[in-house]
Each structure stands twice: as C-alpha cells, then as structure tokens.
C-alpha positions in Angstrom: 137.4 234.8 228.0 141.0 235.7 227.2 143.1 234.5 224.5 145.8 232.0 226.2 149.2 233.5 226.3 152.3 231.3 225.1 152.8 230.9 229.1 149.3 229.6 229.4 149.7 227.1 226.2 153.3 226.0 227.7 151.3 225.5 231.0 149.0 223.3 229.8 151.4 221.1 227.0 153.7 220.6 230.4 150.8 219.9 233.0 149.7 217.3 229.9 153.0 215.5 229.2 153.6 215.0 233.2 149.9 214.1 234.0 150.3 211.3 231.1 153.3 210.2 232.6 151.7 210.1 236.3 148.8 208.4 234.4 151.2 205.6 233.1 152.8 205.0 236.3 156.5 206.2 235.2 156.2 209.3 237.7 154.5 210.5 240.7 153.1 214.3 241.0 153.8 215.6 244.3 153.2 218.9 244.3 152.0 221.7 241.8 151.6 225.7 242.2 150.1 227.9 239.4 150.6 231.5 240.8 149.5 234.8 239.4 150.7 237.6 241.0 148.7 240.8 240.7 150.9 243.1 242.7 153.6 242.6 239.7 151.6 241.3 237.5 153.6 237.7 236.5 152.6 234.2 236.3 154.4 231.5 237.4 154.3 227.6 237.5 155.7 225.2 238.6 154.9 221.3 239.0 157.3 218.7 241.5 157.1 214.9 240.7 159.4 211.8 241.7 160.4 208.7 239.3 157.7 206.1 240.2 160.9 203.5 240.5 162.6 204.8 243.0 164.0 203.7 245.9 165.0 207.2 247.6 161.8 208.9 248.1 163.7 212.4 248.8 165.1 212.8 244.6 162.3 215.3 243.2 162.3 217.3 240.5 160.8 220.7 239.6 160.0 222.3 236.5 158.7 226.0 236.1 158.0 228.4 233.8 157.1 232.1 234.4 156.2 235.1 232.3 157.0 238.6 233.8 154.8 241.6 232.8 157.0 242.4 229.9 156.8 238.9 228.6 153.2 238.8 228.7 153.0 242.6 227.2 155.5 242.1 224.5 153.0 239.2 223.6 149.9 240.8 223.6 150.7 244.8 222.4 151.6 244.9 218.6 155.0 246.6 219.3 157.9 245.3 217.1 160.4 246.2 219.4 158.9 244.1 222.4 158.9 240.9 219.9 162.1 239.7 221.5 161.0 239.9 225.3 158.2 237.6 224.0 157.8 234.3 226.0 158.9 232.4 229.4 162.0 231.6 231.4 161.9 228.2 232.1 163.5 226.9 235.9 164.3 223.1 236.3 165.0 221.9 240.2 166.3 218.8 241.5 166.3 217.9 245.2 167.5 215.3 247.5 169.0 215.4 251.4 172.1 214.3 253.1 175.1 215.7 251.3 178.1 217.5 252.2 180.8 216.0 250.8 183.3 217.9 247.9 183.5 214.9 246.1 180.4 213.8 246.4 178.9 217.0 245.2 181.4 216.9 242.1 180.5 213.2 241.4 176.6 214.6 241.0 177.7 217.7 238.9 179.3 215.7 236.8 176.0 214.0 236.4 174.1 216.7 235.4 177.3 217.7 233.4 177.2 214.5 231.3 173.4 214.8 230.8 172.6 218.5 230.3 175.9 219.2 228.7 178.8 221.6 229.9 177.3 225.1 228.5 174.3 224.7 230.8 174.8 227.1 233.7 174.4 224.2 237.1 174.4 225.3 240.5 174.2 223.5 243.7 173.6 224.5 247.1 173.6 223.0 250.3 171.1 223.7 253.5 172.2 222.7 256.7 169.5 223.0 259.5 171.4 222.0 262.4 168.6 222.3 265.1 167.0 219.2 263.2 170.0 217.8 261.6 168.9 218.8 258.5 170.9 218.7 255.4 168.7 219.4 252.0 170.4 219.7 248.3 169.0 221.5 245.1 170.9 221.5 242.2 169.2 224.2 239.5 169.7 224.2 236.2 169.4 228.2 234.3 168.9 228.6 230.3 169.9 232.0 229.2 167.3 232.8 226.8 163.5 233.0 227.1 161.4 230.0 225.7 158.5 231.0 223.2 155.7 228.4 222.0 158.0 227.3 219.0 160.2 225.0 221.9 157.4 223.5 222.3 158.5 219.9 221.4 161.7 220.6 223.3 159.8 221.4 226.7 158.2 217.8 226.5 161.8 216.3 225.4 163.1 218.2 228.7 160.7 215.8 230.5 162.5 212.9 229.5 166.0 214.7 230.5 164.4 214.9 234.1 163.3 212.0 234.4 166.9 210.6 233.2 168.7 212.9 235.6 166.4 211.6 238.1 167.0 208.2 237.6 171.1 208.8 237.4 170.9 210.1 240.6 168.8 207.8 242.4 171.4 205.4 241.6 173.9 207.4 242.6 173.0 208.2 245.9 172.0 204.6 246.3 175.4 203.4 245.7 176.8 205.9 248.4 174.3 204.9 251.3 
C-alpha cells in the first residue's frame, strides 16, 4: 500500500460527491477517466456528466484534476522550497453543439461570467467538421493556481456551480432552438 496523495484524496471526494448526485437522480455520469502516465509520472482524472432533468442531451460538463511529477514530488519529498508546488490543477469544461453565431456565443459567455465571475479565464472554442455537418462547442474555465486538500469543500461547492451552469446553458439553448 501507499500513502494517498492530495490528488488521490481530491479524486475520491469528487467521485463520491458526483456519484451521490447520480444516485440521487440529479445528474447522470456519462464518462470517467483515471489515467496514470508512466512516461511523465503524472496523474489525471476527469468525469463527465449531464443534468438528469435535461431536455438537451448534448449539454455536458467535465470536471478534471491533474498532478504533474513536480506536484507529486512537492508533496512527498520533505523539501520546504517545493511546498508551493504541492497540489493539483483543476479543469472545468462544458460542451454543447450547433452554435456558430457570434451574438449567441457572446450571450453564452455572459451566462458563464454571471455564474463564475469576471476574474475567471473563460475560453470558448468552436470546432466545425464540414464533412459530417457537425459543430461542437467547448467552454473551459481556467483557474490560475493549484488546488490543495485545503480547498476540498470548495471542490464540492464547485460541483453545484457546474450543475447550475449546465441548467442555464440548457435553458438558453432551449430558448434559441
């Protein structure tokens, strides 16, 4: 056995909170990845979900955490100079389909700013696959710091914001279709 790292502990809390919501019928978990990259000695975990009350099944959210070698080493090795590198990065992504109109993309951005605040870095990307007539939209929210076990309660609270974001995005998309 090994001592669990902050990554392991945060992964368990995120999984537990999301699976509890899935069992309660509030969300539906649709994908999960737990990856250990032996070449780079890094760990990553992500979980995708939809709100259970959705009328548009193409709106999904993804919560991911990642710990690079430096993050794991900072936690395991007793070096005070590395302590600021201890923790994980967090990634939030939201996916939907079919929007290329600049005005609608800006309105979606406003939804995210209203929920997540103006200080968050919010990026939207549109991928068009012309051969299949597909338009995929991805909105990512970036945090400019590492997350540690001290923010465990914030991680669980973040899930509530993700569900709210999915609801608002679904409502908006339902109104324009």
